[in-house]
N, C-alpha and C positions, 0 to 999 in steps of 0.2 A: 648600424641598421636603422632604417626609417620605417615607421608604421605605414606611410603612404605607399611605399614600395610593396609591402606585404598585401595591402588592400588591392592594389592594381594587379598583383600576381594572381590572387584568388578571383578577382573580377574577370580575368581573362581565362579562367578555368585551369590554371596551372596548380601543381602540387606544392604545398608549403613544406619546408624542411622542419625537422625537429627543433632546431635552434630558433627559427622564425616563430614557431608556435610557442616555445618557452618564453621568448621575448614578449610576445603578445600577452600571455597570461600574467607574467610578472608585472607588466605595465598596467594591466587592468587592476591588479591588487594594490599596487603602490600608488595608483592615481596618476602616473606619468603619461598615460594614454587617455586623451579626453573621450567622453562618452560618444561624441559624434563620429570619431574614428572607429571606436569599438563597434558601434552600431553599423557602420559601413561594412566592416569585415563580417559581422554576423549575417548581414543580408547577402553578401557575396557567397558565404558558406551555404546559406539557405537555398540560394539559386543554383549554385554549381556543385554543391556537395563536398565530401571529403572521402578519400579512399580509406581502407582499413588501417594503413600505417599512420596516416594523418590523425585519424580518430583516436587511435591508441596513444599517440603523442599528446594530443589535446587532453585526453582523460588523465594521463599520468602527470602532466604539468598541473592540471587543476587539483588532483589529489595531493600533490606536493605543495600546494599554495598555502597550507595552514597546518593545523594539528593532524598528526597521524597516530592512531592508536596502536600500541604495541601489546598484542595479546599473548606474547610468548610466555609470560609467567603462568598462564593457564594451561594445564596439561591437556593433551589430546588434540584432535582435529577440530578446529572451530569453523562451524558452517553458518553463514549468514543467509538471510532470506529477504527479498525485496518484492513488494507488489507495486505495480504501476497504478494501483488505486481503482476504486470502484464503489458502487452503492451497496452498503451492507457488508463491506469487506472487513471482517474482524479476525482474519486468519492468524495474525501474529499472536493474538490472545490465546488461541487454541494450540497452534503449532509449537510455540516456545515450550510450554509445559510438557507436551507429548515428547518432543525430542530430548529435553532434559531428563525426563523420566526414563528414557531409554539409554541414558548414560553418555549422551553427547552434549558438551557444554554449549550453552546459548548465551552469547554476549551480544545483545541486540541494541543498537542505537536507532531510535525512531524519531519521527518528526510530528509536527502538528498539521492539521488539515486546513486547506483553504478551498472553500466551495461546499460541496454536498454535505458532508458531515465531518466531524473531527478526525484527526489522525490517530494513530495508536496511542500517542501520549495523552491526547484529550480523552480518549476512552478510558485509559487507566486512571486518569485523574478524577473520573466520576466515582471511583472507589474511595470512600471516606479515608482521608489521611494518607493515601498512597503518594509516595515521594518519587518523582521522576528526575529531579535534579541531583545527580550523584557526581562526586568528584571522581577523577580517574582511578584513584586508589580504592574508593568505595565500590566502584563498578567492577574492577578486577577482583577484589576480595569477595564480593557477592557471588560471582561466578565460581570462584574457587571453593567457596563455602557450601553453596547449595546447588551449583550447576547452572544457574540462570540469573540474568539481570536484564531488565528492559529499561533504558533510560533515554532522556532527551539528548539530542546531539549537542556537542560543545559549540559555543558561539564561534570558535575559530576553526571549525571543521569545514574544509573546502570553501574558504571565503571567495575564491574566484567564481564559484557557482552562484553564490548569492548575488554578486554584482552582475554577472552575465545574465542570470535569469530575470532580474529586475528590468534590464534593458530589452531582453527578448520579449517580455510580456507587453511592452509598450511600442515595439517596433515591428510587430507582425512576423517575428522570426522564431516563434515557439515551435512550429511544426517542421522540424528538420531532424531527420533520423540521427545524423552524426551528433548534433547538439543535444538531443534528448538522451542518447546513449551515453555521451560523455558526462552529462549532468548526473545521471543515475549512478553510473559505474565509478565515477570519481569518488563519490561518497562511500560506495561499497569498498573500494580499494583503501581509502583512508581509514575505514573502520577496522581494518586489520584481520579480517577473517581469512582462513586458509582456502575455503571453498564457498561458492555462492549459488543459491537457488533463486531463480527469478520467476515470479508469477506475473506473466504479461497478459493483461486483460484485453479482450476484443469485444466490441459491441457498442450499443447506444450509450451505455453508462460508463464507457472507458474512453481514454484519450485516443487510442487507436480504434477507429470505428469498424474496420474490416479485418478479417483474419490475415489477408495479405500484408496489410500495414503492420499488424502485430508480429508476423513472421520476420519481416525486415528488421524491425526493432530488436526482436529476440536474437536474431542471427548476429546483428551488430554488437550487442552486449556480450553474447557468448564469445565472439571473436576477441573482444577487448579483454575479457577475463582470461582467455587462453594466452593472449599476448603478454599479459601481466603475470603469468605463472600461477593463476588461480583456477582450479577446476570449477567450471561454471556450466549450469544447466538451466534452460528456460522451459517452463510449462505454460502453454497458452491456454487460458481458461475463458469461458463464456461470461460476458457481462452485458448481454442484451436484456437480461432480467436481473433483479437484485439477488445477491448471494445470501441465502438464508431468508428469514422472515423479518428480522429486526433491522431498522435503519435509525441510527441515533446512538449516542455514546453509552449511556447507562443501559439502554435497551439492548445494545449489542454485547455489553459485558454479561448481561443476564443470559443472552442466548449462548455466548461462549461457555458459560457455566453449564448450561443444558447439554451442550455437545460433549463436554468433558464428563458429564454424568451419563453419557450414552443415550440421551433422550433428545438430541438436537435434530434439526431438519436434515434430511438425507443429502441435499445438495452441498451445504457447507461442510458436512462431515466427509463426504466423498472428496471434495477438493483438498481439505486439510490432510486427509490420509495420504493422498497422492503427493502433496508437497512435503509432508513429513517423511514419506518413503524416500524421496529423492535426497533430502537432507541427510537421512541416516545412511543411505547408500554412499553418498560422497564421503561420509565419515568412516566408511569401511565396515559397516555393520551387516553387509551381505548384499544379495541381489535386490533389485527394486521390489519384486513381489514379496520376498522375505521381509524386507524392511517395512512394507505396508502392513504386513501381518504383525510386526513388532509394534507399530504405531496403534493399530486397532486394539491390540492386547493392553496397551497402556491406558486406553479409555475403559476397556472392559473391567480391568482389575482396579480401577480408580487411582492408579499411581500418578497419572497425569493431573487429575483433579487435586491430589495431595500436593503435587509440585506447584501448582498454581497458588494454592493456599500458602505454601511455604514462601513463595516469591512475594506475595502480598504482605505477609507478616514481616519479611526481611526488609521490605521497603516502606515500612511504617504504616501500611494500610490496615484496615480492619479485616482480618482473615475470615471471620464468620460469614462474610458475604457469600462464600461458596456454599454455605448451608442455608442461608436466609437472604434471598435476593431482595427482600423488602428493605434491607439496610441501604440499598442503592437509592439514588435520587428518584423521586416519582413526580410526575406532572400533576398539577391540580386539576386540569381539564382534559377530557378525552371526547372524541367525536367519532362515530362510526361513519364509514363511507359506503353507501349501498350500491349494489350492482345495478347498472342502468337497464339491464335486460336479462332474459333467460337464455342460456346456451353454455358455451365454453369460454373460459377466459383465454383469449387468443394471444394477447400481448400485455405486457406490464412494463412499459418503457422505462428503463433505468434512469436516464438523465432527467426526465420530468419528475420522477419520484424523488430523486436526489435533490432537485431544486425545491420541491415541496417540503422536504425535510429541513432544508436550510431555512426556508421561510418560517417554519415553526420554531426555529431557534437552535437547531442541532448543528448547523454549520456556520461558516464565516463568509459574509459577502465581501469583506475586506480584511486585511491583516489586523485591523484595530477592533474588529467585531468581537463581542463577548459570546461565548458558547453557553447555551442552556443544556447542561448534561442530561436533564430529564426528558427533553423534547425529542420528537421523532415519530416514526410510523412502525406499526406492527402489522404485517400482512397476514390475513386469514386464508387467502387463496393464492395459488401460484399458477402460471400459465399451464394450460392443459386440464385444469380442474373444471368440473361442471358447476354452474352457478344458477341460482334462481333470481329473478328480478326482485330488487330491494333487499336481497340477502347481503349482510355486511361482507365487504371484500377486504377491509383493513380498518385499523383503529388509529386515529391521529392523537398524538400526545403533545400538549403545550401548557405552559404556565400562564399564557396570555390568550384568552379565548378569541380576542379580536384577530389573531393570526390565522385562524382556521380558513376563512373565506379565500384568501390569496393562495393558500396551499391547495385547497380544493380545485381551484381553477387550473393549477398545474396537473393535478391528478386526473382531471377530466381528459387531458391530452394524452395521458399515459395508458388509458384503458381502452381495450377493444374486445368486444364480445362477438363470437361467431357461432353459427348454427352447427358446424362440423368441428370435431375435435382436432385441434391443431397439432402439427408435428413439432415436438419440442427438441431443440438442438442439444447435442451432448455438452457436458460440462468441461471435459478435457478435450480441447480441440487439436492440440499437437504438442510434441515434446522436441525441443531443439537442443542437441548435444554436440 
């Protein structure tokens, strides 16, 4: 089998066989296929696409390219959750404890962030002492012991994806539904869960800018899950505006604790209840509506908060943060951002706010960038709220005051004030099953 033949076949819009795809993935991982040939095939896929069968073959070959977690020692149905990312997205911090408190084991492997703010692992590491690097045995034992563990991905989990994504990033081939779906789902399959709930974001702060794009990606991933024998559901959620009010690692942990105390923003609470409801439904806890009620009850009776505290303590963190958020990192400097006019806050563009947060130190401009866990933004107003000129719309947090001006320039682009009250889009846009 020759790589050039595979490239030409896809260049001409023909379907690749499972053997050809496996040959390609194996060659990417062992280095026998040079980057220029890999890049050529990626571009051919980007231009001509892949059908469902090809995409499933690619995903399964990528999942098998490295370590695969065996979660069978953990009793019960294991349900994983993945979010395609967004601004203020701290859902895992809230969902995990809720679902575990309802008796469903949560064995979650998460990553770090690149761009807007940190990933779930970066957020958790803002909790003093919290350990995200667990061995396989520690990871399994933690879930068996307390029902939940959230840890960083092993270095050899889906190595094919690491190599392919690095090339996609520099060859203009990131925006391909089959490649995006295979990248996400290969990690989910390798992580070993029995069922998967996907939170697919749509809007300015998401990778998929329109609901139609989000539906296509959601459908592709749900079909992959079905083909691989995993029950998979996708919930498409709005990301035209930030989720919740906090953007930034320690700030988002603080807000997650507020939600688990029953005092968090309505939007992040609603999204988390829906996602938790689907996770519990897939685990056999009842209908979607009944499972949403279970999730809400876990917040109301504080069992989810107690589970979060137990997880923090079990992973060497300081558990008292759930009662005293002042133990989390705090920025030395803050600055209020005033409303430019009187009226209604019409829009609060997520991507510009995400960039502003990164400029304050909350995210990474490159893989080598260091995150400032205390940095970020706390919103005081959300779209649809009435505002007065010079009234504070948000508070910026940074340990270096010289960073404020560049962040403010980004925020200027994110804000629109209108005379009439705007129509606010729903949070849950669609469910793909």
